[in-house]
DSSP file (Angstrom, degrees, kcal/mol; ACC not computed):
  #  RESIDUE AA STRUCTURE BP1 BP2  ACC     N-H-->O    O-->H-N    N-H-->O    O-->H-N    TCO  KAPPA ALPHA  PHI   PSI    X-CA   Y-CA   Z-CA
    1    1 A M     >        0   0    0      0, 0.0     4,-2.0     0, 0.0     5,-0.2   0.000 360.0 360.0 360.0 -41.7  241.1  261.9   55.6
    2    2 A K  H  >  +     0   0    0      1,-0.2     4,-2.4     2,-0.2     5,-0.2   0.895 360.0  51.9 -62.8 -38.9  243.9  263.1   57.9
    3    3 A K  H  > S+     0   0    0      1,-0.2     4,-2.4     2,-0.2    -1,-0.2   0.895 108.0  51.9 -63.7 -39.2  241.6  265.8   59.3
    4    4 A L  H  > S+     0   0    0      2,-0.2     4,-2.4     1,-0.2    -1,-0.2   0.902 109.6  48.9 -63.5 -41.8  238.9  263.2   60.0
    5    5 A I  H  X S+     0   0    0     -4,-2.0     4,-2.5     2,-0.2    -2,-0.2   0.919 111.4  49.4 -64.5 -44.5  241.4  261.0   61.9
    6    6 A V  H  X S+     0   0    0     -4,-2.4     4,-2.5     1,-0.2    -2,-0.2   0.917 111.5  49.4 -61.3 -43.5  242.6  263.9   64.0
    7    7 A I  H  X S+     0   0    0     -4,-2.4     4,-2.6     1,-0.2    -2,-0.2   0.909 111.2  49.5 -63.2 -42.2  239.0  264.9   64.8
    8    8 A L  H  X S+     0   0    0     -4,-2.4     4,-2.6     2,-0.2    -2,-0.2   0.908 111.1  49.0 -64.0 -42.3  238.2  261.3   65.8
    9    9 A V  H  X S+     0   0    0     -4,-2.5     4,-2.4     2,-0.2    -2,-0.2   0.928 113.4  46.9 -63.0 -44.9  241.2  261.0   68.1
   10   10 A L  H  X S+     0   0    0     -4,-2.5     4,-2.5     2,-0.2    -2,-0.2   0.908 112.5  49.8 -63.6 -41.9  240.4  264.4   69.7
   11   11 A A  H  X S+     0   0    0     -4,-2.6     4,-2.6     2,-0.2    -2,-0.2   0.908 111.4  48.9 -63.7 -41.9  236.7  263.3   70.2
   12   12 A F  H  X S+     0   0    0     -4,-2.6     4,-2.0     2,-0.2    -2,-0.2   0.925 112.1  48.4 -63.3 -44.5  237.8  260.0   71.7
   13   13 A T  H  X S+     0   0    0     -4,-2.4     4,-1.0     1,-0.2     5,-0.3   0.908 114.0  47.1 -61.7 -42.8  240.2  261.7   74.1
   14   14 A Y  H  < S+     0   0    0     -4,-2.5     3,-0.3     1,-0.2    -2,-0.2   0.912 114.1  45.8 -66.7 -43.5  237.5  264.3   75.1
   15   15 A T  H  < S+     0   0    0     -4,-2.6    -1,-0.2     1,-0.2    -2,-0.2   0.787 108.4  54.9 -75.9 -27.0  234.7  261.7   75.6
   16   16 A T  H  < S-     0   0    0     -4,-2.0    -1,-0.2    -5,-0.2    -2,-0.2   0.756  95.7-141.5 -77.0 -22.0  236.8  259.2   77.6
   17   17 A G  S  < S+     0   0    0     -4,-1.0     2,-0.4    -3,-0.3    -3,-0.1   0.440  72.7  70.0  79.3  -2.0  237.8  261.9   80.1
   18   18 A F        +     0   0    0     -5,-0.3     2,-0.3    65,-0.1    65,-0.1  -0.967  45.7 156.8-150.9 131.5  241.3  260.6   80.4
   19   19 A S        -     0   0    0     -2,-0.4    63,-0.3    63,-0.3     2,-0.2  -0.978  46.2 -99.9-144.7 152.1  244.3  260.5   78.2
   20   20 A Q        +     0   0    0     -2,-0.3     2,-0.2    61,-0.1     5,-0.1  -0.498  42.4 178.5 -75.0 139.3  247.9  260.2   79.2
   21   21 A T    >   -     0   0    0     -2,-0.2     3,-1.1     3,-0.2    60,-0.1  -0.670  49.6 -87.2-124.3-177.6  250.0  263.3   79.2
   22   22 A A  T 3  S+     0   0    0      1,-0.2    59,-0.1    -2,-0.2    -2,-0.1   0.739 128.1  48.8 -64.6 -20.8  253.6  264.1   80.1
   23   23 A A  T 3  S+     0   0    0     57,-0.2    12,-2.9    11,-0.1     2,-0.3   0.441 109.8  52.5-102.0   0.2  252.5  264.5   83.7
   24   24 A T  E <   -A   34   0A   0     -3,-1.1     2,-0.3    10,-0.2    10,-0.2  -0.944  50.7-176.5-135.1 157.5  250.4  261.3   84.2
   25   25 A K  E     -A   33   0A   0      8,-1.3     8,-3.5    -2,-0.3     2,-0.2  -0.918  30.9-120.4-152.0 124.3  250.8  257.6   83.7
   26   26 A A  E     +A   32   0A   0     -2,-0.3     6,-0.2     6,-0.2    -6,-0.0  -0.476  31.7 170.8 -68.4 129.7  248.0  255.0   84.2
   27   27 A I  S    S-     0   0    0      4,-2.7     5,-0.2     1,-0.6    -1,-0.2   0.802  71.8 -13.9-101.1 -52.1  249.0  252.4   86.8
   28   28 A T  S    S-     0   0    0      3,-1.8    -1,-0.6     0, 0.0     3,-0.5  -0.835  82.5 -89.6-137.7 174.5  245.6  250.7   87.2
   29   29 A P  S    S+     0   0    0      0, 0.0     3,-0.0     0, 0.0    -3,-0.0   0.792 131.3  36.3 -59.2 -24.4  242.1  251.6   86.0
   30   30 A D  S    S+     0   0    0      1,-0.1    16,-3.0    16,-0.1    17,-0.6   0.553 112.6  64.1-102.5 -11.2  241.7  253.4   89.4
   31   31 A T  E     - B   0  45A   0     -3,-0.5    -4,-2.7    14,-0.2    -3,-1.8  -0.953  53.7-175.7-127.0 133.9  245.2  254.8   89.9
   32   32 A V  E     -AB  26  44A   0     12,-2.4    12,-3.2    -2,-0.4     2,-0.5  -0.980  24.9-129.2-124.6 136.0  247.2  257.3   88.0
   33   33 A A  E     -AB  25  43A   0     -8,-3.5    -8,-1.3    -2,-0.4     2,-0.6  -0.752  19.4-152.6 -83.4 125.9  250.9  258.3   88.6
   34   34 A I  E     -AB  24  42A   0      8,-3.7     8,-2.1    -2,-0.5     2,-0.7  -0.897   7.8-163.5 -99.4 120.6  251.2  262.1   88.8
   35   35 A I  E     + B   0  41A   0    -12,-2.9     6,-0.2    -2,-0.6    -2,-0.0  -0.873  21.2 164.4-111.3 100.5  254.7  263.2   87.8
   36   36 A L  E    S-     0   0A   0      4,-2.0     5,-0.2    -2,-0.7    -1,-0.2   0.899  76.9 -13.7 -80.5 -43.5  255.4  266.7   88.9
   37   37 A T  E >  S- B   0  40A   0      3,-1.8     3,-0.6   -14,-0.1    -1,-0.3  -0.898  81.4 -92.6-143.9 170.5  259.2  266.4   88.4
   38   38 A P  T 3  S+     0   0    0      0, 0.0     3,-0.1     0, 0.0    -2,-0.0   0.813 129.8  37.3 -58.1 -27.1  261.4  263.4   87.8
   39   39 A S  T 3  S+     0   0    0      1,-0.2     2,-0.5    -4,-0.0    -4,-0.0   0.522 111.7  62.3-102.7  -6.0  262.0  263.2   91.6
   40   40 A I  E <   +B   37   0A   0     -3,-0.6    -4,-2.0     2,-0.0    -3,-1.8  -0.890  65.6 131.7-124.2 101.3  258.5  264.2   92.8
   41   41 A S  E     +B   35   0A   0     -2,-0.5     2,-0.3    -6,-0.2    -6,-0.2  -0.984  21.9 174.3-144.7 154.9  255.7  261.9   91.8
   42   42 A F  E     -B   34   0A   0     -8,-2.1    -8,-3.7    -2,-0.3     2,-0.4  -0.957  32.9-100.2-153.2 166.9  252.8  260.2   93.5
   43   43 A N  E     -B   33   0A   0      9,-0.4     9,-2.9    -2,-0.3     2,-0.5  -0.775  29.2-156.8 -98.5 141.0  249.8  258.0   92.8
   44   44 A W  E     -BC  32  51A   0    -12,-3.2   -12,-2.4    -2,-0.4     2,-0.7  -0.966  12.0-138.6-119.7 126.9  246.3  259.5   92.6
   45   45 A S  E  >> -BC  31  50A   0      5,-3.1     4,-1.3    -2,-0.5     5,-1.2  -0.761  11.6-165.1 -83.6 116.3  243.2  257.5   93.1
   46   46 A T  T  45S+     0   0    0    -16,-3.0    -1,-0.2    -2,-0.7   -15,-0.1   0.811  87.5  50.7 -73.6 -28.8  240.7  258.5   90.5
   47   47 A S  T  45S+     0   0    0    -17,-0.6    -1,-0.2     1,-0.2   -16,-0.1   0.839 121.5  32.3 -77.5 -31.9  237.7  257.0   92.3
   48   48 A Q  T  45S-     0   0    0    -18,-0.2    -2,-0.2     2,-0.2    -1,-0.2   0.521  99.7-135.0-100.1  -8.0  238.5  258.6   95.6
   49   49 A S  T  <5 +     0   0    0     -4,-1.3    77,-0.5     1,-0.2     2,-0.3   0.927  67.4  96.2  53.4  52.3  240.0  261.8   94.1
   50   50 A R  E   <S-C   45   0A   0     -5,-1.2    -5,-3.1    75,-0.1    -1,-0.2  -0.981  81.9 -76.7-159.5 168.4  243.0  261.8   96.5
   51   51 A I  E     -C   44   0A   0     -2,-0.3     2,-0.5    -7,-0.2    -7,-0.3  -0.479  46.0-121.6 -70.8 136.8  246.6  260.9   96.9
   52   52 A V        -     0   0    0     -9,-2.9     2,-1.6    -2,-0.2    -9,-0.4  -0.698  17.2-136.7 -79.8 126.2  247.2  257.2   97.5
   53   53 A R        +     0   0    0     -2,-0.5     2,-0.2     4,-0.1    -1,-0.1  -0.630  57.1 129.1 -86.0  83.6  249.1  256.8  100.8
   54   54 A D  S  > S-     0   0    0     -2,-1.6     4,-2.5   -11,-0.1     5,-0.2  -0.472  77.6 -72.1-123.4-167.6  251.6  254.1   99.6
   55   55 A E  H  > S+     0   0    0      1,-0.2     4,-1.9     2,-0.2     5,-0.2   0.879 129.8  54.3 -59.4 -39.9  255.4  253.6   99.6
   56   56 A N  H  > S+     0   0    0      1,-0.2     4,-1.6     2,-0.2    -1,-0.2   0.922 110.2  46.4 -60.9 -45.3  255.9  256.3   97.0
   57   57 A F  H  > S+     0   0    0     -5,-0.3     4,-2.6     1,-0.2    -2,-0.2   0.902 108.9  55.6 -63.5 -41.3  254.0  258.8   99.2
   58   58 A N  H  X S+     0   0    0     -4,-2.5     4,-2.1     1,-0.2    -1,-0.2   0.852 104.8  53.1 -62.4 -34.4  255.9  257.7  102.3
   59   59 A K  H  X S+     0   0    0     -4,-1.9     4,-1.0     2,-0.2    -1,-0.2   0.912 110.8  46.7 -65.4 -41.9  259.2  258.5  100.5
   60   60 A L  H  < S+     0   0    0     -4,-1.6     3,-0.4     1,-0.2    -2,-0.2   0.897 110.5  53.2 -65.6 -39.2  258.0  262.0   99.7
   61   61 A K  H >< S+     0   0    0     -4,-2.6     3,-1.2     1,-0.2     4,-0.2   0.891 106.7  51.6 -63.1 -39.4  256.8  262.4  103.3
   62   62 A A  H 3< S+     0   0    0     -4,-2.1    -1,-0.2     1,-0.3    -2,-0.2   0.762 118.6  38.4 -66.4 -24.1  260.3  261.5  104.6
   63   63 A N  T >X S+     0   0    0     -4,-1.0     4,-1.5    -3,-0.4     3,-0.6   0.087  80.6 121.3-111.0  19.8  261.7  264.1  102.3
   64   64 A K  H <>  +     0   0    0     -3,-1.2     4,-1.4     1,-0.3    -1,-0.1   0.811  69.3  54.7 -63.6 -33.9  259.0  266.7  102.7
   65   65 A K  H 34 S+     0   0    0     -4,-0.2    -1,-0.3     1,-0.2    -2,-0.1   0.888 109.3  48.9 -65.6 -36.9  261.2  269.6  104.0
   66   66 A A  H <4 S+     0   0    0     -3,-0.6     4,-0.3     1,-0.2    -1,-0.2   0.834 116.4  41.0 -72.1 -32.3  263.5  269.3  101.0
   67   67 A I  H  X S+     0   0    0     -4,-1.5     4,-2.2    -7,-0.2     3,-0.2   0.600  89.9  90.2 -93.5 -10.2  260.7  269.3   98.4
   68   68 A K  H  X S+     0   0    0     -4,-1.4     4,-2.3     1,-0.2     5,-0.2   0.904  86.4  49.8 -54.3 -47.8  258.5  272.0  100.1
   69   69 A P  H  > S+     0   0    0      0, 0.0     4,-1.9     0, 0.0    -1,-0.2   0.887 110.7  50.9 -60.5 -36.9  260.2  275.0   98.2
   70   70 A Q  H  > S+     0   0    0     -4,-0.3     4,-2.2    -3,-0.2    -2,-0.2   0.906 109.4  50.5 -65.3 -40.4  259.7  273.2   94.9
   71   71 A L  H  X S+     0   0    0     -4,-2.2     4,-1.5     2,-0.2    -1,-0.2   0.908 106.5  54.6 -65.4 -41.7  256.0  272.6   95.7
   72   72 A Y  H  < S+     0   0    0     -4,-2.3     4,-0.4     1,-0.2     3,-0.4   0.940 112.7  44.0 -53.6 -47.4  255.5  276.3   96.5
   73   73 A N  H >< S+     0   0    0     -4,-1.9     3,-0.9     1,-0.2    -2,-0.2   0.859 109.9  55.5 -68.5 -35.4  256.9  277.2   93.1
   74   74 A M  H >< S+     0   0    0     -4,-2.2     3,-2.3     1,-0.2    -1,-0.2   0.731  87.7  77.6 -72.1 -21.8  254.9  274.5   91.3
   75   75 A I  T 3< S+     0   0    0     -4,-1.5    -1,-0.2    -3,-0.4    -2,-0.2   0.832  90.7  56.3 -58.1 -30.9  251.6  275.7   92.6
   76   76 A S  T <  S+     0   0    0     -3,-0.9    -1,-0.3    -4,-0.4     2,-0.2   0.551  82.0 114.5 -78.1  -5.9  251.7  278.6   90.0
   77   77 A S    <   -     0   0    0     -3,-2.3    18,-1.6     1,-0.1    19,-0.2  -0.466  44.8-172.2 -68.4 129.5  252.1  276.1   87.2
   78   78 A D        +     0   0    0     -2,-0.2     2,-0.2    16,-0.2    -1,-0.1   0.135  35.2 137.8-108.4  20.4  249.2  276.1   84.8
   79   79 A S        -     0   0    0      1,-0.1    15,-2.9    14,-0.0     2,-0.2  -0.468  57.7-116.0 -62.9 134.1  250.3  273.1   82.8
   80   80 A V  E     -D   93   0B   0     13,-0.2     2,-0.4    -2,-0.2    13,-0.3  -0.532  26.8-168.0 -81.0 137.4  247.2  271.0   82.1
   81   81 A I  E     -D   92   0B   0     11,-3.2     2,-1.1    -2,-0.2    11,-0.8  -0.996  24.1-131.2-118.6 126.6  246.9  267.5   83.5
   82   82 A V        +     0   0    0     -2,-0.4   -63,-0.3   -63,-0.3     2,-0.3  -0.680  61.0 119.6 -82.5 103.8  244.0  265.4   82.0
   83   83 A L        -     0   0    0     -2,-1.1     2,-0.5   -65,-0.1     9,-0.3  -0.981  61.6-119.1-163.0 147.2  242.4  264.1   85.2
   84   84 A N        +     0   0    0     -2,-0.3     2,-0.4     7,-0.1   -35,-0.1  -0.860  34.8 175.7 -97.0 131.5  239.1  264.3   87.0
   85   85 A V    >   -     0   0    0     -2,-0.5     3,-1.7     3,-0.2   -39,-0.1  -0.995  37.3 -96.2-136.0 139.2  239.2  265.8   90.5
   86   86 A C  T 3  S+     0   0    0     -2,-0.4     3,-0.1     1,-0.3    40,-0.1  -0.236 104.3   1.3 -53.2 136.9  236.3  266.5   92.9
   87   87 A F  T 3  S+     0   0    0      1,-0.2     2,-0.8    44,-0.1    43,-0.3   0.543  92.9 133.5  63.9  11.1  235.0  270.1   92.8
   88   88 A K    <   -     0   0    0     -3,-1.7     2,-0.4    44,-0.1    -3,-0.2  -0.833  41.8-157.7 -97.0 114.6  237.4  271.2   90.1
   89   89 A K        -     0   0    0     -2,-0.8     2,-0.1    -3,-0.1    -3,-0.0  -0.739  64.4  -5.9 -84.7 135.3  235.6  273.1   87.3
   90   90 A G  S    S-     0   0    0     -2,-0.4     2,-0.1     2,-0.0    -2,-0.1  -0.462 116.0  -9.1  80.5-153.3  237.5  273.0   84.1
   91   91 A V        -     0   0    0     -2,-0.1     2,-0.4    -7,-0.1    -9,-0.1  -0.454  62.3-122.3 -86.0 152.3  240.9  271.5   83.7
   92   92 A V  E     -D   81   0B   0    -11,-0.8   -11,-3.2    -9,-0.3     2,-0.3  -0.751  31.2-152.7 -88.7 138.8  243.2  270.2   86.4
   93   93 A R  E >>  -D   80   0B   0     -2,-0.4     4,-1.6   -13,-0.3     3,-0.7  -0.759  27.7-114.2-113.5 158.5  246.6  271.9   86.5
   94   94 A K  H 3> S+     0   0    0    -15,-2.9     4,-2.2    -2,-0.3     5,-0.2   0.870 118.5  58.7 -55.5 -38.0  250.0  270.7   87.6
   95   95 A G  H 3> S+     0   0    0    -18,-1.6     4,-2.3   -16,-0.2    -1,-0.3   0.841 100.7  55.2 -61.4 -35.2  249.8  273.5   90.3
   96   96 A D  H <> S+     0   0    0     -3,-0.7     4,-2.4   -19,-0.2    -1,-0.2   0.911 109.8  46.1 -63.5 -41.9  246.6  271.9   91.7
   97   97 A M  H  X S+     0   0    0     -4,-1.6     4,-2.2     2,-0.2    -2,-0.2   0.852 109.9  53.4 -71.3 -34.0  248.4  268.6   92.1
   98   98 A A  H  X S+     0   0    0     -4,-2.2     4,-2.4     2,-0.2    -2,-0.2   0.906 110.7  48.2 -64.3 -40.7  251.4  270.3   93.7
   99   99 A F  H  X S+     0   0    0     -4,-2.3     4,-2.9     2,-0.2    -2,-0.2   0.923 108.8  53.4 -64.0 -43.8  249.0  271.9   96.2
  100  100 A N  H  X S+     0   0    0     -4,-2.4     4,-2.4     1,-0.2    -2,-0.2   0.908 110.7  46.9 -57.3 -42.6  247.3  268.6   96.8
  101  101 A L  H  X S+     0   0    0     -4,-2.2     4,-2.2     2,-0.2    -1,-0.2   0.933 112.1  49.1 -66.5 -45.1  250.7  267.1   97.7
  102  102 A L  H  X S+     0   0    0     -4,-2.4     4,-2.3     1,-0.2     5,-0.2   0.908 112.6  49.1 -59.4 -41.8  251.7  270.0   99.9
  103  103 A D  H  X S+     0   0    0     -4,-2.9     4,-2.6     1,-0.2    -1,-0.2   0.899 110.5  50.0 -64.6 -41.6  248.3  269.7  101.7
  104  104 A A  H  < S+     0   0    0     -4,-2.4    -1,-0.2    -5,-0.2    -2,-0.2   0.855 116.1  42.8 -65.7 -34.3  248.8  265.9  102.1
  105  105 A L  H  < S+     0   0    0     -4,-2.2    -2,-0.2    -5,-0.2    -1,-0.2   0.830 132.4  18.4 -80.2 -32.9  252.2  266.4  103.6
  106  106 A Y  H  < S-     0   0    0     -4,-2.3    -2,-0.2    -5,-0.2    -3,-0.2   0.436  90.7-125.2-122.0  -1.9  251.5  269.4  105.8
  107  107 A N     <  -     0   0    0     -4,-2.6    -4,-0.1    -5,-0.2    -3,-0.1   0.979  33.6-136.2  49.2  66.8  247.7  269.5  106.4
  108  108 A V        -     0   0    0     -5,-0.2     2,-1.3     1,-0.1    -1,-0.1  -0.299   2.8-135.6 -56.6 124.0  247.4  273.1  105.2
  109  109 A P     >  -     0   0    0      0, 0.0     4,-2.8     0, 0.0     5,-0.3  -0.703  21.6-165.9 -82.8  95.6  245.2  275.1  107.5
  110  110 A Y  H  > S+     0   0    0     -2,-1.3     4,-2.9     1,-0.2     6,-0.6   0.869  79.6  49.8 -54.9 -47.5  243.2  276.9  104.7
  111  111 A A  H  > S+     0   0    0      1,-0.2     4,-1.2     2,-0.2    -1,-0.2   0.905 116.9  40.6 -62.4 -42.5  241.6  279.6  106.9
  112  112 A A  H  4 S+     0   0    0     -3,-0.3    -1,-0.2     2,-0.2    -2,-0.2   0.903 120.7  42.2 -73.3 -40.7  244.8  280.6  108.6
  113  113 A A  H  < S+     0   0    0     -4,-2.8    -2,-0.2     1,-0.2    -3,-0.2   0.869 129.9  24.7 -75.2 -37.0  247.0  280.5  105.5
  114  114 A F  H  < S-     0   0    0     -4,-2.9    -3,-0.2    -5,-0.3    -2,-0.2   0.460  94.5-126.6-109.7  -3.1  244.6  282.1  103.0
  115  115 A K  S  < S+     0   0    0     -4,-1.2     2,-0.3    -5,-0.4    -4,-0.2   0.893  78.2 108.7  56.1  39.9  242.4  284.2  105.3
  116  116 A Q        -     0   0    0     -6,-0.6     2,-0.4    -5,-0.2    -2,-0.3  -0.993  66.1-130.4-147.5 136.2  239.4  282.4  103.7
  117  117 A K        -     0   0    0     -2,-0.3     2,-0.4    -3,-0.1     0, 0.0  -0.735  17.3-176.8 -93.4 138.9  237.0  279.8  105.1
  118  118 A F        +     0   0    0     -2,-0.4    -7,-0.1     1,-0.1    -8,-0.1  -0.909  16.7 159.9-130.5 102.2  236.2  276.6  103.2
  119  119 A D        +     0   0    0     -2,-0.4     2,-0.6    10,-0.1    -1,-0.1   0.805  41.0  81.4 -99.6 -32.3  233.7  274.7  105.3
  120  120 A L        +     0   0    0      9,-0.3     9,-3.1     2,-0.0     2,-0.5  -0.685  43.9 171.6 -93.7 119.1  231.8  272.2  103.1
  121  121 A I        -     0   0    0     -2,-0.6     5,-0.1     7,-0.2    -3,-0.0  -0.989  13.5-162.6-121.4 124.0  233.4  268.9  102.3
  122  122 A Y    >   -     0   0    0     -2,-0.5     3,-1.8     5,-0.4     5,-0.2  -0.920  34.2 -91.9-109.6 113.9  231.2  266.3  100.6
  123  123 A P  T 3  S+     0   0    0      0, 0.0     3,-0.1     0, 0.0   -75,-0.0  -0.299 108.0  31.7 -58.1 145.0  232.5  262.7  100.8
  124  124 A P  T 3  S+     0   0    0      0, 0.0   -38,-0.1     0, 0.0   -77,-0.0  -0.985 106.5  86.2 -87.5   4.2  234.2  261.1   99.0
  125  125 A C    <   -     0   0    0     -3,-1.8   -76,-0.1     1,-0.1   -75,-0.1  -0.331  57.8-161.8 -64.9 146.2  236.0  264.3   98.2
  126  126 A T        +     0   0    0    -77,-0.5    -1,-0.1   -78,-0.2   -76,-0.1   0.427  68.4  70.7-109.6  -2.2  238.7  265.3  100.6
  127  127 A V  S    S-     0   0    0     -5,-0.2    -5,-0.4     1,-0.0     3,-0.1  -0.881  89.0-103.8-113.7 149.1  239.0  269.0   99.7
  128  128 A P    >   -     0   0    0      0, 0.0     3,-1.7     0, 0.0     4,-0.4  -0.320  42.9 -93.8 -68.7 151.7  236.4  271.6  100.6
  129  129 A A  T 3  S+     0   0    0     -9,-3.1    -9,-0.3     1,-0.2   -10,-0.1  -0.413 111.8  23.6 -60.3 136.1  234.0  272.9   97.9
  130  130 A G  T 3> S+     0   0    0    -43,-0.3     4,-2.2    -2,-0.1    -1,-0.2   0.232  89.0 107.8  92.3 -13.6  235.5  276.1   96.4
  131  131 A L  H <> S+     0   0    0     -3,-1.7     4,-2.5     1,-0.2     5,-0.2   0.939  80.5  46.8 -64.6 -46.6  239.1  275.4   97.2
  132  132 A Y  H  > S+     0   0    0     -4,-0.4     4,-2.6     1,-0.2    -1,-0.2   0.874 111.7  51.8 -64.6 -35.8  240.2  274.6   93.6
  133  133 A D  H  > S+     0   0    0    -46,-0.2     4,-2.4     2,-0.2    -1,-0.2   0.916 109.8  50.0 -63.6 -41.6  238.3  277.7   92.3
  134  134 A F  H  X S+     0   0    0     -4,-2.2     4,-1.5     2,-0.2    -2,-0.2   0.912 111.5  48.2 -61.3 -43.9  240.2  279.8   94.9
  135  135 A I  H  < S+     0   0    0     -4,-2.5     4,-0.2     1,-0.2    -2,-0.2   0.920 111.2  50.9 -62.9 -43.5  243.5  278.3   93.8
  136  136 A E  H >< S+     0   0    0     -4,-2.6     3,-0.7     1,-0.2    -2,-0.2   0.912 112.8  45.3 -60.6 -43.4  242.7  278.9   90.2
  137  137 A E  H 3< S+     0   0    0     -4,-2.4    -1,-0.2     1,-0.2    -2,-0.2   0.750 126.7  29.9 -72.4 -24.1  241.8  282.6   90.9
  138  138 A N  T >X S+     0   0    0     -4,-1.5     3,-1.8    -3,-0.2     4,-1.7  -0.016  76.3 137.4-124.9  28.0  244.9  283.1   93.1
  139  139 A R  H <> S+     0   0    0     -3,-0.7     4,-0.6     1,-0.3     3,-0.2   0.831  74.3  46.4 -49.5 -45.0  247.4  280.7   91.5
  140  140 A D  H 34 S+     0   0    0      1,-0.2    -1,-0.3    -4,-0.2   -64,-0.1   0.670 115.6  46.9 -75.8 -15.3  250.4  283.0   91.5
  141  141 A S  H <> S+     0   0    0     -3,-1.8     4,-2.5    -6,-0.2     5,-0.2   0.704  92.3  76.3 -96.9 -22.8  249.8  284.1   95.2
  142  142 A I  H  X S+     0   0    0     -4,-1.7     4,-2.8     1,-0.2     5,-0.2   0.927  94.6  49.3 -59.1 -50.4  249.2  280.7   96.8
  143  143 A G  H  X S+     0   0    0     -4,-0.6     4,-2.7   -71,-0.2    -1,-0.2   0.937 114.2  44.5 -56.1 -51.7  252.9  279.7   96.9
  144  144 A P  H  > S+     0   0    0      0, 0.0     4,-2.5     0, 0.0    -1,-0.2   0.889 112.6  52.6 -61.2 -38.4  254.0  283.0   98.5
  145  145 A W  H  X S+     0   0    0     -4,-2.5     4,-2.6     2,-0.2    -2,-0.2   0.934 112.7  44.5 -61.8 -44.6  251.1  283.0  101.0
  146  146 A L  H  X S+     0   0    0     -4,-2.8     4,-2.8     2,-0.2     5,-0.2   0.899 111.2  53.2 -67.1 -39.6  252.1  279.4  102.1
  147  147 A R  H  X S+     0   0    0     -4,-2.7     4,-1.0    -5,-0.2    -1,-0.2   0.927 112.9  44.7 -59.9 -44.2  255.8  280.3  102.2
  148  148 A T  H  X S+     0   0    0     -4,-2.5     4,-0.8     2,-0.2     3,-0.3   0.915 113.0  51.1 -65.3 -44.3  254.9  283.3  104.5
  149  149 A Y  H >< S+     0   0    0     -4,-2.6     3,-0.9     1,-0.2    -2,-0.2   0.934 113.0  43.7 -60.9 -47.3  252.5  281.2  106.6
  150  150 A Y  H 3< S+     0   0    0     -4,-2.8    -1,-0.2     1,-0.2    -2,-0.2   0.639 105.4  63.6 -77.8 -12.5  255.0  278.4  107.2
  151  151 A A  H 3<        0   0    0     -4,-1.0    -1,-0.2    -3,-0.3    -2,-0.2   0.678 360.0 360.0 -79.0 -17.9  257.9  280.9  107.9
  152  152 A Q    <<        0   0    0     -3,-0.9    -1,-0.2    -4,-0.8    -2,-0.1   0.488 360.0 360.0 -69.1 360.0  256.0  282.2  111.0
């Protein structure tokens, strides 16, 4: 009986596409709080697949220089976040969300920083097709590449 209950809970979690984890917290049906660290969190619009530009984001933006090194380091994190994101095959990782925040704060120039072109953006998505796959394949290199790019 216990095995049946566990299987049902797992099946429900899988079919709903969203369950709360240590790194997320539902705010509204459309908005999820992404908690990267106790001091770095932001709201994510699940319908628009992007960061909500609200008071919480503005606080991070005002403090962006101080949190930039932490974001570089977090990009390599492969901790899973249960969330749907445009163009992301497989699971979303904490590192993906750290990259999204860094991109929102600094408008990362992908071609210059990664020596790779990402041309196709399909609305309502705000990231180019293939970017998340590139991050997944180069997760441990993205932070150092960005650190080098922004040091120039």
